[in-house]
N, C-alpha and C positions, 0 to 999 in steps of 0.2 A: 720627573725629577727636577728638570730645569725650572718649571713653574714653581715648584716647592722651594727651591733654592732662591728664586727671585723674591718670593714673599719673605723668606728669612732675611735676605739682604735688605729689604725695605724696612723690616723691623730693626735690624742692626744699625741701619744708617740714620734712624730717626735721631738720630742724633745730629843843644842846637848848635849844629855847626854854623859859623858865620859864612855868608857868601862873599867871595872875593874875586877879583879880576887881576890876573897876573899880566902885567905889561912890561915889556923889555925896557931896560935902562937905555937912555940915549947913548949912542956911540960917538966917539970923537972923530971917527972916520966915516966917510960916505961911500956906499957901494956905488961904483961908477956905472953899474948897469941900471940903477934906479935913480931918476932925477931927484935932487934933494928937496924940491918943493912939492913932491907928491907924498901926502900923509900915509903912513902905514895903516892898513885896515886890520883891526884886531877884533876877532869874533867875541861877542858878548859872552860872559860867563853864564853857565846854566843856573837858572834861578829855581830853587826848590819851592814848591807850593807851601804856603803857610796856613795850616788849619788849626782850629781851636778845639781842644779836648778837655772837658771838665767831667766826663762821664766815668772814666776808668783810669786805673793806675796799677803799677806792679803790686803784687800781693793779693789781688782779688782772686778768690777761688769759689767756683760755683759747682755744687754737687747735685745731680739729678737722679731720680728713679725713672727707668724706662718701662712703660707698661703697654701691653696689648690686650684689649678687652679687659678682663679682670685679673690678668696675670702679670706679675712683675717679671719681665724677661731680661732685664739687665740694668746697668748703671752707666752714667756718663759724667764727665767733668769738663769744666772750662777754666783755664788758669792763665793769668798773666804772671809768669814767674819772675821776670826781671826786665831791665833795659840793658841791652847788650850792644857791643860795637859790631857793625856789619859793613865791611869795606869802607870804614871811615864815617859811616852814618850811625846815629843812635836809633835803635829799633826796639819796639816791644816784642819780647819773645812770648808768643801765645801757644799754649799746648792744650789740645782737647783729647780726651780718651773715652772710649766706649768699650764695654765688655759685657758679654752675656752672663746671665745668672748661672750658678753651678748646675742647676737642673738642666738647663738648655745646653750646657757644655757637652753633655754626653752625645748629642746628635747634631749640634751646630754651634761650634765654639767661635765666639767673636772676640777679637782683641785688636781694636783699631786705634791708631794714634796719628793725629794730624798736628803739624807745627807750622806756625806762621811767624815771619819776621816782618813787622809793620813799622815803617819809618815814623818816628815820633813827631816830625814836623808836618809832613805832607799827608800822613795817614794812608800812604799807598804801600803796596806790597813790594818787598825786596826779595823774599824767598818763601817758598811753600814746600813742605815735605809731608808726604802721606805714606803711612805704613799700614796696609790693610791686610787683615787675616780673618776671613769669614768662611768657616768650613774648609773646603779644599781650595778656595779661592785666595790667592796671595798676590799682593802687588805693592811694590815700593817705587815711589816716584818723587823726584825732587826737581822743582822748577825755580830757576834763578831769573829774576826780572830786572832788567836794566832800564830804569826809569828815564835816564838821560837820553838814551838812544831808542827808547820805546821798543825794546826787543825782549823776547823770552828765550830761555834755553832749558830743555829737559836734559838733565845731566846723564841719565841712564842711556838714552838713545842718541844724544847729541843734536836732536831736532831743535831748530830755531824758527822764529817767526816774529811778526810784528804785533804790538799791543797798542791800545789807546793810551793817551796820556793819563798818568796817575791811576792806572788800573789796579784792582785789588783782587786777591785770591778770595775764594768763597768764605774762608774763615774771617779774614780781615773785613770783608763786606759787612758782616754782622756787627763787628765792633765799630766800624765807621758809621753805620746807621745810628748807633747809640749816641753819637755826637751831634746829630741833627736835631733841629727844633721841629718836633712832630706835632701834627694837628690833624684832626679827623677830616677826611676828604682830600688830603694832600697826597701827591704822588712824587716819589723820589726815584731817580735813575742813577744807578751805580754801574760803572764799567767793571765787569767781573771777568776773571780768567780761571780756567781749569783745564788741565791737560794741555792740548795744543789749540784751544779755542778761547776767544774773548767774545763777550756778548753784553748787551745792556740789560742788567738786572733791574726790573721795575718793581718797586715796593709801594703798595697802597696802604694807607692808614684807614681802616674801615670802621673803627669805633673805639669806645672805652668800656671796659668791663672790670668787675671785681673778681679776683682769683684767690682761692684759698690754697695754701701750700703748707707743708711741714715747717717751712722757714718763716711763715707769717702770712698775713692777708694783705693783698696789694690791689690798688686801683691801677689798671694797665691800659696802655694803648694796644689795640689789636692790629697787627700788621700782616699783610699777605704778600709774600714775594711771588712775582710772576714774570713772564717774559712776553715781550711784544710779538716775537716771531715763533714762540713755542719751542725754541731750541734750548740746549743747555741742561742743567741738572734740575731746574725747577720748571714744572709744566705751567702753561698759561691758564690752566683752569682754576688756579687759586686754591689748590687742595692743601697747601702748607700754610699754617697760621702760627704766628709767634706773638706772645703777650709780653710787652715791655713795660716796666713800671713807669708811672706818670710822675717821675721826679728827675733830678739831674742825672742820676746814674743810668736810668733806663735799663735796668737789669732784665735779662730774659728769664722769666719765671715759669713759663709754660710754652712748649712747642708741640704742635699736633699735626700729624700728617695722615690723611685718609689712605687706606689700602683697600684691596678688593674685599676683604672681610674686616669690617670695623675700622679702627684707627689706632695709630701708634702715638703715644704721647710721652714726652720727657718733662717731668714736673720737678721744680726746685725743692730740695730737701734741706740744704744747708748752704750758707754763704759766709765767707770770711774775707776780711779786709786787712791790709797791713796798716794798722792804726799806729 
């Protein structure tokens, strides 16, 4: 039964603020404990990374059909619904949803929602929330990432730890990749975080291919996420492939992951922009 649920889960999962420095005003009085000729040392203000994004904006909605073999097993969506304020930072609020088809609901119901709050300037992660409901398996998890202090906190457990600079959650990693200048043969390293672990997510661009979808026909970059050390959510065997359009938007139009029997794929069926 565990193996069966594992396969089912794999099917289900195929899916500007200015910088400033506050300095004290000079005082008319001198602290006798501190010589007047010793300059006060002021820590430099935290400087947020400045990244360029011309690939996506609020209002973008992508709808996918999820198939296994010849069966439609569910649907999925990716949406940037707005730019919101998060602790004084402007953030893209990104929401993805995945659900099983009515036929599969009778024996393995899937209703998954993931949300990411991605800083609009640094394109790094500020918060990630995951609500997983797959059969009898339920899990809710929210991770707050403090980019200034390079710390994460899991709100449910209170667990904390260190992160690399400008780390991204697994959802923000996909959107960040869309802002890069892709080329066949190039490798990209993204510091990613999930749960209580951070790791280097390595993405290789392996080719260009034409992809037909219900939303249109596209020439795409073929990218394969993998890990140097084999840890994390993506295995280093390159079994996951993503097709991103060869234009400025780099839309994900097809995602395919091999499983023990066949492959799971999510193919674009509709795209909307906030024109």
